N, CA, C and O of each residue as an XYZ file, in Angstrom:
296
protein
N     -33.858    -21.046    -16.950
C     -33.517    -21.082    -15.548
C     -32.097    -20.559    -15.355
O     -31.158    -20.949    -16.049
N     -31.991    -19.691    -14.415
C     -30.700    -19.071    -14.148
C     -30.225    -19.469    -12.758
O     -30.364    -18.711    -11.798
N     -29.663    -20.675    -12.665
C     -29.214    -21.208    -11.375
C     -27.701    -21.107    -11.226
O     -27.035    -22.088    -10.896
N     -27.167    -19.919    -11.471
C     -25.731    -19.750    -11.334
C     -25.371    -19.643     -9.862
O     -26.045    -18.969     -9.083
N     -24.296    -20.321     -9.502
C     -23.796    -20.246     -8.139
C     -22.768    -19.129     -8.095
O     -21.792    -19.135     -8.844
N     -22.996    -18.184     -7.220
C     -22.043    -17.084     -7.103
C     -21.070    -17.371     -5.969
O     -21.465    -17.757     -4.869
N     -19.818    -17.175     -6.257
C     -18.776    -17.402     -5.264
C     -18.271    -16.058     -4.748
O     -18.220    -15.078     -5.491
N     -17.907    -16.021     -3.501
C     -17.285    -14.780     -3.020
C     -15.898    -14.635     -3.651
O     -15.263    -15.632     -3.993
N     -15.431    -13.399     -3.804
C     -14.104    -13.220     -4.404
C     -13.028    -13.860     -3.540
O     -13.120    -13.875     -2.312
N     -12.022    -14.380     -4.195
C     -10.959    -15.071     -3.461
C     -10.061    -14.074     -2.750
O      -9.954    -12.919     -3.162
N      -9.418    -14.524     -1.684
C      -8.483    -13.682     -0.949
C      -7.230    -13.392     -1.775
O      -6.572    -12.369     -1.582
N      -6.909    -14.303     -2.696
C      -5.719    -14.115     -3.516
C      -5.794    -12.856     -4.351
O      -4.784    -12.179     -4.543
N      -6.972    -12.531     -4.849
C      -7.133    -11.312     -5.637
C      -6.905    -10.083     -4.771
O      -6.318     -9.100     -5.225
N      -7.368    -10.133     -3.522
C      -7.137     -9.003     -2.615
C      -5.652     -8.815     -2.350
O      -5.147     -7.693     -2.389
N      -4.953     -9.910     -2.081
C      -3.535     -9.822     -1.770
C      -2.725     -9.365     -2.975
O      -1.735     -8.648     -2.825
N      -3.135     -9.773     -4.158
C      -2.451     -9.316     -5.362
C      -2.642     -7.815     -5.546
O      -1.716     -7.108     -5.944
N      -3.834     -7.340     -5.258
C      -4.083     -5.903     -5.326
C      -3.264     -5.138     -4.310
O      -2.745     -4.064     -4.611
N      -3.141     -5.682     -3.103
C      -2.316     -5.052     -2.075
C      -0.867     -4.971     -2.523
O      -0.189     -3.974     -2.275
N      -0.393     -6.020     -3.184
C       0.988     -6.051     -3.651
C       1.240     -4.935     -4.651
O       2.247     -4.232     -4.561
N       0.326     -4.768     -5.607
C       0.494     -3.710     -6.601
C       0.410     -2.329     -5.967
O       1.192     -1.441     -6.308
N      -0.535     -2.139     -5.043
C      -0.661     -0.844     -4.380
C       0.582     -0.518     -3.575
O       1.056      0.618     -3.588
N       1.111     -1.510     -2.875
C       2.309     -1.306     -2.075
C       3.497     -0.980     -2.979
O       4.272     -0.073     -2.677
N       3.642     -1.706     -4.075
C       4.741     -1.458     -5.001
C       4.669     -0.077     -5.627
O       5.689      0.602     -5.751
N       3.488      0.341     -6.019
C       3.330      1.666     -6.631
C       3.626      2.759     -5.615
O       4.285      3.747     -5.942
N       3.148      2.594     -4.391
C       3.385      3.595     -3.361
C       4.878      3.714     -3.033
O       5.392      4.822     -2.876
N       5.563      2.594     -2.932
C       7.005      2.623     -2.652
C       7.767      3.227     -3.830
O       8.704      4.002     -3.637
N       7.366      2.872     -5.040
C       8.003      3.456     -6.229
C       7.844      4.972     -6.232
O       8.795      5.697     -6.524
N       6.648      5.453     -5.910
C       6.424      6.897     -5.885
C       7.257      7.563     -4.790
O       7.746      8.677     -4.974
N       7.418      6.885     -3.654
C       8.258      7.427     -2.590
C       9.706      7.537     -3.023
O      10.359      8.549     -2.769
N      10.208      6.505     -3.674
C      11.599      6.524     -4.151
C      11.776      7.584     -5.231
O      12.747      8.340     -5.212
N      10.844      7.638     -6.165
C      10.938      8.603     -7.264
C      10.874     10.031     -6.743
O      11.663     10.881     -7.156
N       9.933     10.298     -5.835
C       9.824     11.638     -5.265
C      11.054     12.010     -4.460
O      11.512     13.152     -4.511
N      11.588     11.057     -3.721
C      12.807     11.313     -2.963
C      13.993     11.599     -3.856
O      14.814     12.464     -3.547
N      14.090     10.881     -4.961
C      15.193     11.113     -5.893
C      15.104     12.510     -6.512
O      16.111     13.207     -6.635
N      13.913     12.903     -6.892
C      13.736     14.229     -7.498
C      14.032     15.334     -6.489
O      14.647     16.343     -6.833
N      13.598     15.147     -5.250
C      13.853     16.154     -4.229
C      15.333     16.201     -3.862
O      15.872     17.279     -3.613
N      15.992     15.053     -3.824
C      17.432     15.019     -3.575
C      18.203     15.711     -4.695
O      19.210     16.377     -4.455
N      17.710     15.541     -5.929
C      18.339     16.199     -7.074
C      18.269     17.716     -6.931
O      19.243     18.421     -7.194
N      17.104     18.207     -6.510
C      16.907     19.651     -6.398
C      17.701     20.251     -5.244
O      18.255     21.343     -5.369
N      17.756     19.541     -4.124
C      18.414     20.100     -2.943
C      19.900     19.777     -2.886
O      20.639     20.443     -2.161
N      20.354     18.786     -3.622
C      21.759     18.422     -3.620
C      22.139     17.481     -2.496
O      23.325     17.225     -2.287
N      21.160     16.956     -1.764
C      21.440     15.989     -0.698
C      21.752     14.628     -1.292
O      21.419     14.345     -2.443
N      22.391     13.796     -0.498
C      22.734     12.459     -0.970
C      21.837     11.429     -0.299
O      22.132     10.965      0.803
N      20.768     11.080     -0.946
C      19.858      9.990     -0.565
C      19.120     10.198      0.749
O      18.578      9.236      1.292
N      19.078     11.406      1.277
C      18.347     11.648      2.520
C      16.845     11.498      2.275
O      16.165     10.769      2.997
N      16.334     12.186      1.262
C      14.901     12.148      0.987
C      14.466     10.807      0.405
O      13.332     10.381      0.621
N      15.347     10.140     -0.327
C      15.014      8.813     -0.858
C      14.745      7.857      0.303
O      13.745      7.140      0.310
N      15.640      7.858      1.273
C      15.475      6.964      2.428
C      14.242      7.359      3.229
O      13.452      6.500      3.618
N      14.074      8.654      3.477
C      12.945      9.139      4.269
C      11.616      8.824      3.597
O      10.708      8.296      4.238
N      11.494      9.144      2.313
C      10.233      8.905      1.609
C       9.957      7.417      1.418
O       8.799      6.999      1.443
N      10.994      6.619      1.229
C      10.795      5.171      1.093
C      10.274      4.578      2.391
O       9.340      3.776      2.372
N      10.859      4.958      3.510
C      10.387      4.457      4.805
C       8.962      4.922      5.096
O       8.153      4.171      5.642
N       8.666      6.161      4.727
C       7.295      6.657      4.922
C       6.306      5.893      4.042
O       5.199      5.586      4.483
N       6.691      5.587      2.813
C       5.817      4.850      1.904
C       5.585      3.428      2.405
O       4.470      2.915      2.307
N       6.617      2.789      2.936
C       6.466      1.440      3.481
C       5.540      1.460      4.688
O       4.656      0.612      4.810
N       5.740      2.424      5.577
C       4.883      2.527      6.761
C       3.435      2.809      6.374
O       2.514      2.231      6.950
N       3.235      3.684      5.415
C       1.881      4.014      4.972
C       1.198      2.821      4.311
O       0.013      2.579      4.543
N       1.926      2.085      3.501
C       1.323      0.927      2.833
C       1.018     -0.193      3.837
O       0.001     -0.875      3.710
N       1.884     -0.385      4.824
C       1.607     -1.388      5.855
C       0.394     -0.994      6.691
O      -0.427     -1.843      7.036
N       0.281      0.288      7.015
C      -0.884      0.772      7.753
C      -2.158      0.518      6.956
O      -3.168      0.087      7.513
N      -2.110      0.783      5.660
C      -3.275      0.573      4.810
C      -3.681     -0.903      4.786
O      -4.865     -1.220      4.897
N      -2.719     -1.793      4.642
C      -3.016     -3.226      4.583
C      -3.560     -3.721      5.915
O      -4.539     -4.467      5.948
N      -2.934     -3.313      7.010
C      -3.411     -3.743      8.323
C      -4.810     -3.206      8.576
O      -5.663     -3.917      9.107
N      -5.049     -1.971      8.203
C      -6.370     -1.357      8.390
C      -7.449     -2.115      7.607
O      -8.562     -2.291      8.103
N      -7.131     -2.558      6.402
C      -8.088     -3.279      5.572
C      -8.304     -4.717      6.042
O      -9.416     -5.234      5.935
N      -7.273     -5.365      6.555
C      -7.351     -6.787      6.872
C      -7.874     -7.094      8.270
O      -8.510     -8.128      8.472
N      -7.623     -6.231      9.225
C      -8.118     -6.500     10.574
C      -9.615     -6.240     10.624
O     -10.093     -5.221     10.126
N     -10.349     -7.159     11.224
C     -11.792     -6.943     11.299
C     -12.119     -5.776     12.233
O     -11.445     -5.550     13.238
N     -13.148     -5.063     11.877
C     -13.553     -3.929     12.695
C     -14.432     -4.431     13.849
O     -15.273     -5.311     13.668
N     -14.223     -3.862     15.019
C     -15.026     -4.245     16.171
C     -16.364     -3.506     16.110
O     -16.412     -2.335     15.734
N     -17.439     -4.187     16.478
C     -18.721     -3.486     16.545
C     -18.704     -2.445     17.674
O     -17.990     -2.610     18.663
N     -19.477     -1.395     17.522
C     -19.491     -0.334     18.519
C     -20.195     -0.748     19.807
O     -20.053     -0.072     20.826
N     -20.940     -1.827     19.782
C     -21.674     -2.282     20.963
C     -20.764     -2.903     21.999
O     -21.122     -2.950     23.176
N     -19.604     -3.377     21.601
C     -18.726     -4.086     22.553
C     -17.840     -3.135     23.294
O     -17.042     -3.558     24.130
């Protein structure tokens, strides 16, 4: 007899995944900005710009995933 009770995945696992995705995206923004600043000779312009863009993009992704979608009938 296979009477295993299946549980839905916990929300904590989702939030932990969001944390890693957000951290990686911000790291890539900072790294890309640093490399571009190195090439162009600017002082932290692209680092700030890419970091802010990465934060905005990661927040958009999290909000998009967490807010329930409205049915098309309403």
